[in-house]
RODO-2510 file (C-alpha; in nm, 4 decimals, decimal comma):
residues 392
     n   res          X          Y          Z
     1     m    -4,5681     6,4117    -5,1717
     2     t    -4,9236     6,3109    -5,1979
     3     a    -5,1057     6,1800    -4,9188
     4     l    -5,1407     5,8167    -5,0519
     5     k    -4,7622     5,8052    -5,0675
     6     r    -4,7194     5,9159    -4,7292
     7     w    -4,9762     5,6239    -4,6373
     8     q    -4,7849     5,3663    -4,8386
     9     t    -4,5408     5,2492    -4,5522
    10     p    -4,4930     4,9013    -4,3686
    11     q    -4,6381     5,0423    -4,0655
    12     h    -4,9403     5,1471    -4,2331
    13     f    -4,9842     4,8118    -4,4101
    14     l    -4,9877     4,6623    -4,0840
    15     i    -5,2451     4,8652    -3,9586
    16     f    -5,4839     4,8398    -4,2340
    17     v    -5,4683     4,4549    -4,2283
    18     s    -5,5244     4,4785    -3,8495
    19     i    -5,8567     4,6216    -3,9154
    20     i    -5,9580     4,3288    -4,1750
    21     v    -5,9458     4,0396    -3,9448
    22     p    -6,1789     4,1744    -3,6731
    23     i    -6,4351     4,2491    -3,9444
    24     a    -6,4518     3,8739    -4,0754
    25     f    -6,3380     3,6929    -3,7584
    26     s    -6,5417     3,8545    -3,5031
    27     s    -6,8642     3,8286    -3,6942
    28     w    -6,8132     3,4590    -3,7557
    29     m    -6,7273     3,4112    -3,3863
    30     a    -7,0207     3,6313    -3,2609
    31     l    -7,2696     3,4436    -3,4865
    32     l    -7,1438     3,1008    -3,4803
    33     n    -7,3307     2,9483    -3,1810
    34     n    -7,6617     3,0754    -3,2713
    35     f    -7,6125     2,9799    -3,6505
    36     v    -7,5370     2,6044    -3,5734
    37     v    -7,7705     2,5292    -3,3230
    38     e    -8,0717     2,7320    -3,5283
    39     k    -7,9656     2,6566    -3,8708
    40     a    -7,7507     2,3386    -3,8611
    41     h    -7,9051     2,1892    -3,5449
    42     f    -7,5662     2,0952    -3,4054
    43     d    -7,5578     1,8869    -3,0731
    44     g    -7,2412     1,9180    -2,8252
    45     a    -7,0508     1,6479    -3,0003
    46     d    -7,0805     1,8516    -3,3410
    47     i    -6,9658     2,1768    -3,2102
    48     g    -6,6701     1,9958    -3,0311
    49     l    -6,5730     1,8379    -3,3660
    50     l    -6,5952     2,1931    -3,5456
    51     q    -6,3953     2,3496    -3,2873
    52     s    -6,1204     2,0752    -3,3194
    53     v    -6,1001     2,1243    -3,6757
    54     r    -6,0862     2,4951    -3,6252
    55     e    -5,7507     2,4526    -3,4497
    56     i    -5,6062     2,2098    -3,6802
    57     p    -5,4421     2,4791    -3,9189
    58     g    -5,2817     2,6226    -3,5710
    59     f    -5,0864     2,3102    -3,5541
    60     l    -4,9773     2,3255    -3,9024
    61     a    -4,8590     2,7029    -3,8993
    62     f    -4,5005     2,5932    -3,9288
    63     t    -4,5805     2,4914    -4,2876
    64     a    -4,5850     2,8357    -4,3752
    65     v    -4,2083     2,8404    -4,4206
    66     f    -4,2663     2,5994    -4,7142
    67     v    -4,5093     2,7964    -4,8600
    68     l    -4,2575     3,0856    -4,8824
    69     l    -4,0393     2,8864    -5,1166
    70     f    -4,2683     2,9826    -5,3634
    71     i    -4,4294     3,3179    -5,2778
    72     r    -4,3417     3,6249    -5,0838
    73     e    -4,4472     3,6855    -4,7024
    74     q    -4,6556     3,9978    -4,7843
    75     r    -4,8489     3,8341    -5,0862
    76     f    -4,8926     3,5335    -4,8647
    77     m    -5,0308     3,7319    -4,6160
    78     l    -5,2982     3,8932    -4,8534
    79     i    -5,4124     3,5244    -4,9803
    80     s    -5,4383     3,4357    -4,6328
    81     l    -5,6678     3,7298    -4,5866
    82     a    -5,8577     3,6459    -4,8697
    83     l    -5,9199     3,2975    -4,7534
    84     l    -6,0260     3,4112    -4,4196
    85     t    -6,2826     3,6518    -4,5549
    86     l    -6,4154     3,4116    -4,7971
    87     g    -6,4668     3,1455    -4,5443
    88     t    -6,6633     3,3746    -4,3295
    89     a    -6,8662     3,5097    -4,6344
    90     i    -6,9851     3,1716    -4,7530
    91     t    -7,0551     3,0408    -4,3874
    92     g    -7,4182     3,0985    -4,4365
    93     f    -7,4318     2,9186    -4,7423
    94     f    -7,3593     2,5734    -4,6029
    95     p    -7,5935     2,5254    -4,2672
    96     s    -7,4834     2,1563    -4,2363
    97     l    -7,2134     1,9617    -4,0504
    98     f    -7,0060     1,8907    -4,3407
    99     g    -7,0509     2,2333    -4,4911
   100     l    -6,9518     2,3907    -4,1670
   101     l    -6,6425     2,2028    -4,1413
   102     f    -6,5462     2,3018    -4,5024
   103     t    -6,6095     2,6830    -4,4458
   104     t    -6,4292     2,6623    -4,1039
   105     l    -6,1186     2,4996    -4,2219
   106     v    -6,1113     2,7586    -4,4827
   107     m    -6,1505     3,0595    -4,2672
   108     s    -5,9403     2,9094    -4,0139
   109     t    -5,6342     2,8286    -4,2476
   110     g    -5,6650     3,2038    -4,3687
   111     f    -5,6714     3,3189    -3,9966
   112     h    -5,3687     3,1148    -3,8905
   113     y    -5,1518     3,1852    -4,1600
   114     f    -5,2303     3,5219    -4,1432
   115     e    -5,1352     3,5759    -3,7847
   116     t    -4,8085     3,3590    -3,8397
   117     l    -4,7198     3,6001    -4,1058
   118     k    -4,8258     3,9148    -3,9402
   119     q    -4,6035     3,8186    -3,6380
   120     s    -4,3088     3,7484    -3,8942
   121     l    -4,3376     4,0695    -4,0801
   122     s    -4,4115     4,2908    -3,7946
   123     l    -4,0790     4,1925    -3,6378
   124     q    -3,8842     4,1993    -3,9582
   125     w    -4,0277     4,5617    -4,0600
   126     l    -4,0372     4,7365    -3,7098
   127     n    -3,7168     4,8373    -3,5492
   128     k    -3,6620     4,7147    -3,1926
   129     d    -3,7537     5,0651    -3,0117
   130     e    -4,0796     5,1175    -3,2007
   131     a    -4,1913     4,7329    -3,1940
   132     p    -4,3611     4,7468    -2,8549
   133     e    -4,5573     5,0386    -2,8990
   134     m    -4,6537     4,9617    -3,2565
   135     l    -4,7709     4,6066    -3,1676
   136     g    -4,9622     4,7699    -2,9101
   137     k    -5,1353     5,0011    -3,1395
   138     m    -5,2148     4,7256    -3,3789
   139     i    -5,4044     4,5740    -3,0906
   140     s    -5,5671     4,8827    -3,0228
   141     i    -5,7032     4,9372    -3,3569
   142     g    -5,8120     4,5706    -3,3965
   143     a    -6,0340     4,6093    -3,0764
   144     l    -6,1909     4,9338    -3,1873
   145     a    -6,2465     4,7537    -3,5337
   146     s    -6,4401     4,4498    -3,3347
   147     l    -6,6106     4,6982    -3,1224
   148     l    -6,7784     4,8897    -3,4453
   149     t    -6,8308     4,5348    -3,6042
   150     y    -7,0459     4,4145    -3,2881
   151     g    -7,2168     4,7173    -3,3239
   152     v    -7,3180     4,7000    -3,7044
   153     l    -7,3920     4,3139    -3,6227
   154     w    -7,6421     4,4298    -3,3551
   155     v    -7,8043     4,6439    -3,6058
   156     m    -7,8264     4,4153    -3,8802
   157     l    -7,9683     4,1347    -3,6522
   158     e    -8,1957     4,3362    -3,4306
   159     v    -8,3067     4,6158    -3,6163
   160     l    -8,2589     4,5320    -3,9891
   161     k    -8,3862     4,1740    -3,9110
   162     l    -8,1311     4,0252    -4,1698
   163     d    -8,0872     3,6540    -4,1826
   164     y    -7,7590     3,4770    -4,1246
   165     t    -7,6699     3,4136    -4,4917
   166     t    -7,6915     3,7824    -4,5328
   167     v    -7,4969     3,9037    -4,2361
   168     y    -7,1991     3,6604    -4,3046
   169     l    -7,1919     3,7463    -4,6438
   170     s    -7,1889     4,1256    -4,5866
   171     t    -6,8937     4,1148    -4,3403
   172     g    -6,6913     3,8587    -4,4973
   173     g    -6,7373     4,0431    -4,8529
   174     l    -6,6495     4,3678    -4,6896
   175     g    -6,3414     4,1992    -4,5593
   176     l    -6,2610     4,0720    -4,8916
   177     v    -6,3110     4,4021    -5,0597
   178     l    -6,0630     4,5467    -4,8015
   179     v    -5,8116     4,2767    -4,8904
   180     i    -5,8224     4,3973    -5,2704
   181     v    -5,7602     4,7594    -5,1633
   182     a    -5,4785     4,6536    -4,9722
   183     a    -5,3366     4,4475    -5,2541
   184     l    -5,4052     4,7531    -5,5159
   185     i    -5,2887     5,0811    -5,2760
   186     f    -4,9663     4,9345    -5,1150
   187     p    -4,6471     4,8491    -5,2929
   188     e    -4,4686     4,5197    -5,1983
   189     f    -4,2274     4,6107    -4,8993
   190     q    -3,8628     4,4777    -4,8993
   191     s    -3,7375     4,2871    -4,5967
   192     h    -3,3571     4,3812    -4,4831
   193     t    -3,2847     4,0227    -4,4407
   194     p    -3,3538     3,7183    -4,6370
   195     q    -3,5523     3,5085    -4,4481
   196     n    -3,4654     3,0972    -4,3996
   197     k    -3,6960     2,8672    -4,6041
   198     k    -3,6523     2,5747    -4,3580
   199     l    -3,7469     2,4909    -4,0024
   200     v    -3,5384     2,6513    -3,7500
   201     l    -3,5311     2,5243    -3,3895
   202     r    -3,2434     2,6679    -3,1853
   203     k    -3,1392     2,5690    -2,8584
   204     r    -3,0610     2,9300    -2,7824
   205     y    -3,4388     2,9850    -2,8071
   206     w    -3,5536     2,7501    -2,5509
   207     l    -3,7061     3,0406    -2,3345
   208     y    -3,9032     3,1879    -2,5850
   209     y    -4,0349     2,8360    -2,7037
   210     a    -4,1485     2,7733    -2,3254
   211     l    -4,2846     3,1055    -2,2713
   212     t    -4,4777     3,0523    -2,6024
   213     f    -4,6409     2,7132    -2,5187
   214     m    -4,7065     2,8389    -2,1450
   215     s    -4,9046     3,1349    -2,3193
   216     g    -5,0970     2,9004    -2,5198
   217     a    -5,2081     2,6978    -2,1996
   218     r    -5,2766     3,0408    -2,0295
   219     r    -5,5230     3,1431    -2,3329
   220     q    -5,7012     2,8165    -2,3043
   221     i    -5,7853     2,8860    -1,9261
   222     f    -5,9304     3,2299    -2,0387
   223     t    -6,1074     3,1300    -2,3552
   224     v    -6,2533     2,7990    -2,2200
   225     f    -6,3109     2,8111    -1,8618
   226     a    -6,3325     3,1833    -1,7434
   227     g    -6,6263     3,2264    -1,9833
   228     f    -6,8150     2,8877    -1,8650
   229     l    -6,7714     2,9977    -1,5065
   230     m    -6,9527     3,3121    -1,5942
   231     v    -7,2486     3,1016    -1,7384
   232     e    -7,2339     2,8039    -1,5034
   233     k    -7,1819     2,9714    -1,1842
   234     f    -7,3105     3,3061    -1,2081
   235     g    -7,5874     3,2509    -1,4712
   236     y    -7,4642     3,4991    -1,7163
   237     s    -7,6744     3,5364    -2,0316
   238     a    -7,5346     3,5486    -2,4103
   239     g    -7,6149     3,9279    -2,3853
   240     d    -7,4272     3,9696    -2,0539
   241     i    -7,1099     3,7737    -2,2179
   242     t    -7,1226     4,0009    -2,5268
   243     m    -7,1201     4,2775    -2,3108
   244     l    -6,8114     4,1670    -2,1283
   245     f    -6,6504     4,1071    -2,4631
   246     m    -6,7387     4,4940    -2,5444
   247     i    -6,5787     4,5806    -2,2306
   248     n    -6,2798     4,3940    -2,2999
   249     y    -6,2373     4,5432    -2,6483
   250     v    -6,2950     4,9074    -2,5338
   251     f    -5,9999     4,8567    -2,2509
   252     n    -5,7845     4,7119    -2,5338
   253     f    -5,8779     5,0246    -2,7203
   254     l    -5,8022     5,2740    -2,4421
   255     f    -5,4768     5,0884    -2,3278
   256     a    -5,3083     4,8521    -2,5480
   257     k    -5,1043     5,1323    -2,7173
   258     r    -4,9823     5,2420    -2,3734
   259     i    -4,9138     4,8893    -2,2605
   260     g    -4,6916     4,8329    -2,5570
   261     r    -4,5180     5,1895    -2,4936
   262     f    -4,4815     5,0382    -2,1132
   263     i    -4,3142     4,7503    -2,2226
   264     g    -4,0586     4,9440    -2,4134
   265     v    -3,9838     5,1516    -2,0966
   266     i    -3,9580     4,8779    -1,8418
   267     g    -3,8341     4,5929    -2,0320
   268     e    -3,9621     4,2307    -2,1280
   269     r    -3,8746     4,0837    -1,7933
   270     s    -4,0418     4,3219    -1,5720
   271     a    -4,3650     4,3458    -1,8081
   272     l    -4,3876     3,9585    -1,8025
   273     a    -4,3181     3,9209    -1,4220
   274     f    -4,5970     4,1859    -1,3694
   275     e    -4,8353     3,9976    -1,6094
   276     y    -4,7639     3,6780    -1,4401
   277     v    -4,7999     3,7869    -1,0881
   278     g    -5,1240     3,9294    -1,1988
   279     l    -5,2573     3,6127    -1,3199
   280     i    -5,1632     3,4343    -1,0264
   281     l    -5,3948     3,6544    -0,8328
   282     v    -5,6639     3,6569    -1,1021
   283     f    -5,6715     3,2648    -1,1392
   284     v    -5,6838     3,2297    -0,7281
   285     g    -5,9709     3,5094    -0,7618
   286     y    -6,1688     3,2792    -1,0034
   287     a    -6,1351     2,9869    -0,8017
   288     i    -6,2481     3,1662    -0,4893
   289     v    -6,5085     3,4550    -0,6091
   290     t    -6,8680     3,4391    -0,4801
   291     t    -7,0272     3,7369    -0,6661
   292     s    -7,0857     3,7890    -1,0436
   293     e    -6,9507     4,1467    -1,0111
   294     w    -6,5986     4,0384    -0,8925
   295     a    -6,6206     3,7786    -1,1420
   296     a    -6,6491     4,0195    -1,4228
   297     a    -6,3834     4,2246    -1,2944
   298     l    -6,1602     3,9129    -1,2854
   299     y    -6,2505     3,8719    -1,6489
   300     v    -6,1750     4,1940    -1,7766
   301     v    -5,8430     4,2196    -1,6024
   302     d    -5,7808     3,8956    -1,7167
   303     h    -5,8172     3,9952    -2,0884
   304     l    -5,6331     4,3071    -2,0298
   305     f    -5,3142     4,1176    -1,9414
   306     f    -5,3286     3,9461    -2,2707
   307     a    -5,1636     4,2591    -2,4257
   308     l    -4,8365     4,2129    -2,1963
   309     a    -4,7801     3,9090    -2,4073
   310     l    -4,6468     4,1262    -2,6583
   311     a    -4,3175     4,0913    -2,4640
   312     i    -4,2649     3,7728    -2,5347
   313     k    -4,2672     3,8645    -2,9181
   314     t    -4,0210     4,1868    -2,8455
   315     y    -3,7837     3,9512    -2,6543
   316     f    -3,7617     3,7203    -2,9539
   317     q    -3,7046     4,0161    -3,1829
   318     k    -3,3984     4,1167    -2,9537
   319     i    -3,2431     3,7610    -2,9200
   320     a    -3,2926     3,6238    -3,3005
   321     d    -3,1067     3,6263    -3,5760
   322     p    -3,3029     3,8343    -3,8302
   323     a    -3,3271     3,5780    -4,0974
   324     d    -3,5137     3,3399    -3,8361
   325     m    -3,8138     3,5511    -3,8148
   326     a    -4,0476     3,3715    -4,0686
   327     s    -3,9702     3,0178    -3,9751
   328     t    -3,9913     3,0658    -3,5946
   329     a    -4,3284     3,2798    -3,6234
   330     g    -4,4694     2,9543    -3,7847
   331     v    -4,2962     2,7177    -3,5327
   332     s    -4,3817     2,9260    -3,2203
   333     f    -4,7696     2,9292    -3,3480
   334     t    -4,7487     2,5589    -3,3439
   335     i    -4,5935     2,5448    -3,0138
   336     n    -4,8803     2,7747    -2,8803
   337     h    -5,1522     2,5522    -2,9972
   338     i    -5,0225     2,2435    -2,8411
   339     a    -5,2293     2,3168    -2,5334
   340     a    -5,5436     2,3715    -2,7488
   341     v    -5,5804     1,9899    -2,7614
   342     v    -5,4475     1,8942    -2,4456
   343     i    -5,6171     2,1637    -2,1866
   344     p    -5,9621     2,1683    -2,2814
   345     v    -6,0154     1,7728    -2,2812
   346     t    -5,7984     1,7175    -1,9607
   347     f    -5,9278     2,0443    -1,7635
   348     g    -6,2934     1,9644    -1,8580
   349     l    -6,2529     1,6323    -1,6660
   350     i    -6,1126     1,8138    -1,3612
   351     w    -6,3832     2,0623    -1,3821
   352     l    -6,6356     1,8041    -1,3381
   353     v    -6,4593     1,7148    -0,9879
   354     s    -6,3980     2,0807    -0,8749
   355     p    -6,4250     2,3969    -1,0860
   356     a    -6,1724     2,5538    -0,8285
   357     w    -5,8964     2,3411    -0,8917
   358     v    -5,9137     2,4065    -1,2881
   359     f    -5,8074     2,7826    -1,1788
   360     y    -5,5680     2,6489    -0,8866
   361     i    -5,3554     2,4595    -1,1536
   362     g    -5,3907     2,7737    -1,3954
   363     a    -5,2164     2,9937    -1,0975
   364     a    -4,9442     2,7132    -1,0730
   365     m    -4,8913     2,7324    -1,4400
   366     a    -4,8542     3,1303    -1,4254
   367     a    -4,6232     3,0783    -1,1367
   368     v    -4,4247     2,8478    -1,3775
   369     s    -4,4560     3,1339    -1,6443
   370     l    -4,3010     3,3797    -1,3640
   371     l    -3,9986     3,1757    -1,2974
   372     l    -3,9282     3,1509    -1,6709
   373     a    -3,9873     3,5302    -1,7180
   374     l    -3,7134     3,5946    -1,4387
   375     n    -3,4814     3,4068    -1,6653
   376     i    -3,4963     3,6942    -1,9119
   377     p    -3,2007     3,9428    -1,8808
   378     r    -3,2503     4,3085    -1,8265
   379     q    -3,0893     4,3568    -2,1869
   380     p    -3,1959     4,0512    -2,3875
   381     a    -2,9587     4,0520    -2,7112
   382     h    -2,8220     3,7797    -2,9487
   383     g    -2,5820     3,6127    -2,7187
   384     n    -2,7477     3,7220    -2,4291
   385     e    -3,0653     3,5386    -2,4380
   386     t    -3,1078     3,4105    -2,0798
   387     l    -2,9572     3,4714    -1,7380
   388     r    -2,8562     3,0961    -1,7492
   389     f    -3,0668     3,0346    -1,4471
   390     r    -2,9127     3,3108    -1,2179
   391     l    -3,2353     3,4833    -1,1056
   392     s    -3,0314     3,8162    -1,0532
***
């Protein structure tokens, strides 16, 4: 068997595509704020509109199931990656509000469809024993790709003095080339179970839906307000924030695979309970922290806890009908993004009164998540989805 044949497995396909997203999306995110201010002359209203538009495809992720009526999932995933990388590559050519709204919509549509399909195909192709560790491994590899991307971006901007158009075209173009390579070297893998081509909402999945919604709310606390705390209260510069991201990715690279293995050993209930107890402490810590060093430590620990959220996916894999993976992936992505509209606006008003209360409420939300997680059985399975409110 040739080396290429040995590489042509679903697992290696998932690893390969996990490298492409950080190359394109990390560069888009890293350059965005400077690009829109320096080249497009954005104000606060403009960037707010842009970020809202970026979230629209997340709400519409459930529509992926309808596209699957006409195209296979793996091919749809590659098309989504092509949209993501193309949207990144052309960003620099459109330094205006409407131009950036267009390129962002293209990029974000590809990103959100890709993430939806990646979850679906991962849970279809990976068996229940290997899924936790393999999902953690993909996070680890993605983190390494992000680290390398940040390093290359620094060289292009600070050493080579390249302009934004060239940098966006280079990273997006490289990502697009890798998409073409993936399409050429990997065969089309078959799923063991035909997927439902309609929206699926089942009562017995209620706990999965609830955990997914709370996970989306928790993500907003971190992405919107934890970083803002670093800047407003402790005066972190853009370079300082970038360094924190670098540290976060280093930790993800070193520990995400081990965390996945840890979930496989102790089970989803214990893993999520550990995460939510930790988050309660982290959010309370944000509310009372008085030094920049401790704030940075909380920020890194907060980010590391994200890897434990893999347990929500593996819990669903164990309880779900195999034919529901594709449909539910889209539905769950939409549920996860509901908080993206509600929390930034409402919690932003709370922030004006008391930043600490934003994090105290976040701690209360983590406590709700903990109660939900304690309703997961020790051995979740089809027909044994919840403890039916018996916390024992």
